[in-house]
C-alpha positions, 0 to 999 in steps of 0.5 A, a space after each residue: 588132871 588137866 589144868 582147866 579141871 584144876 581151875 574149875 575145882 579151885 573155883 568150886 571150893 571158893 564158891 562153896 566156901 562163900 556160902 557160910 559167909 553169905 548166910 552170916 551176912 543175912 539177917 533173914 530167918 534160916 528157912 527164908 534164906 533156904 527157900 529163896 535160894 532154892 527158888 532163885 536157883 530154879 529160875 537160873 535153871 529154867 532156860 536149860 530145862 526148856 531144852 530138857 522138856 522131853 526128859 520131863 515127859 518121861 518121868 513116872 509117878 515113882 520118879 515124882 515121888 522120889 523127887 518130892 522126897 529128895 526135895 524135902 530132905 534137901 530143904 531140911 539140910 539147908 534149913 538146919 545148916 543155915 540155922 546152925 550158922 546163925 548160932 555157931 561159928 563158921 569154923 565149927 559148922 563147916 568142919 562138922 559138915 565135912 563129915 558128909 562122906 562118912 555119914 554117907 558110908 554109914 547110910 550106904 551100909 544101912 540101906 544098900 548093904 555096902 561093905 565097911 572095912 575095919 580101916 574105914 571104921 578107924 577113920 570114922 572114929 578119928 573124925 568123931 573124936 574131932 567132932 567131940 573135941 569141937 563140941 567140948 571146946 564150944 561148951 565154953 562159949 554158950 548153949 546156943 553154940 552147942 545147939 548150932 553144932 548139933 543142927 550142923 550134924 543133923 543137916 549132914 544126916 539130911 543131906 545124906 538122905 537126899 543123896 541116898 535117894 538121888 543115888 540111883 535116880 540121877 542114873 535114869 533122870 537128867 541131872 539138870 531135870 533132877 536138880 531143878 525139880 529137887 530144888 523146886 520141891 525143896 522151896 515148896 516144902 520150906 514155903 509150907 513150913 514158913 506158912 505154918 510157923 508164921 514166918 514172914 515171906 515178904 518185906 525183905 530189903 534189896 540187900 537181903 535179896 542180893 544175898 539170896 541171889 549170891 547163894 543161888 548163883 555161886 554154890 549152885 554153879 559149884 554143884 553144876 561144875 562138880 556134876 560136869 567134871 564127873 565125866 572126866 574124873 572119879 567121885 573120890 577125886 572130886 570129894 577130896 575138894 570138900 576138905 577145902 570148904 571148912 578151911 576156906 570158910 574159916 579163913 574167910 570168916 576170920 577176914 570178913 567176919 572177924 571170927 576168932 578161931 579157938 584152939 579146940 576148933 583147930 585141934 578138933 578140925 585137924 582130927 576131922 579133916 585127917 579122918 575124912 582125908 584118910 577115909 577118901 583115900 581108902 575109898 579111892 584105893 578100893 575103887 581102883 582095886 575093884 576096877 583092876 579086878 574087873 579088868 582081870 576078869 575081862 581079860 
């Protein structure tokens, strides 16, 4: 790995780790934070979209349908996760969020009939034990904290649905175009929800708008970096960086929010991260094995 690539990955982990802190700083409702993050991210992508306007003309009706559906699931992901951060600790929420690759594997098995090995099932079991430990520890805090943990897990399911839809679409649509319109549809879906729920969409302070902008800039930049690095390294290598988010976010929460980390969170977090780490290592080995088989067939 080149030094420049390592620095970019380090920046991305730090940027994403700050997302939970920004949400904790905000006093706005979760669906408002999510909505304005999406709209502001679209504004940032507009200049690039101008150079991709020919790609937009090639979108089919089916493409637009998938973009809209993907946007709805992304809206659900952010609303649920930001909502969980209002109720539970950064440590619990982000550790549960790191289950994403494992839930994605289950989704891939259900929808794409992707193969699952016994070893993979065991690593999933390790992570599930970790989540149970975190939930058990949070039981002693309050009912609201448990609800926050549940929302965090539901947000993982939502983001996996979003990724499963985009799994094939990003191969035929420019990732810039895909990102812009998914963000736009997510913002629109959240706008409809806020209107129906009677959540005020105006009257927020300049401080809140600053937080909305920070969320739109830094986490979005991290995702753009991940997309660009896919040209130089495999998905498994980049996915490893998700292990840094709960650690980074927990440390930042302890420093900036004075959040205390309880023993059960540490133990549960250890199980979750070990399970995810082993899972990603297995996926990397499997990818290498498939690549080797392909080279043997060619030769």
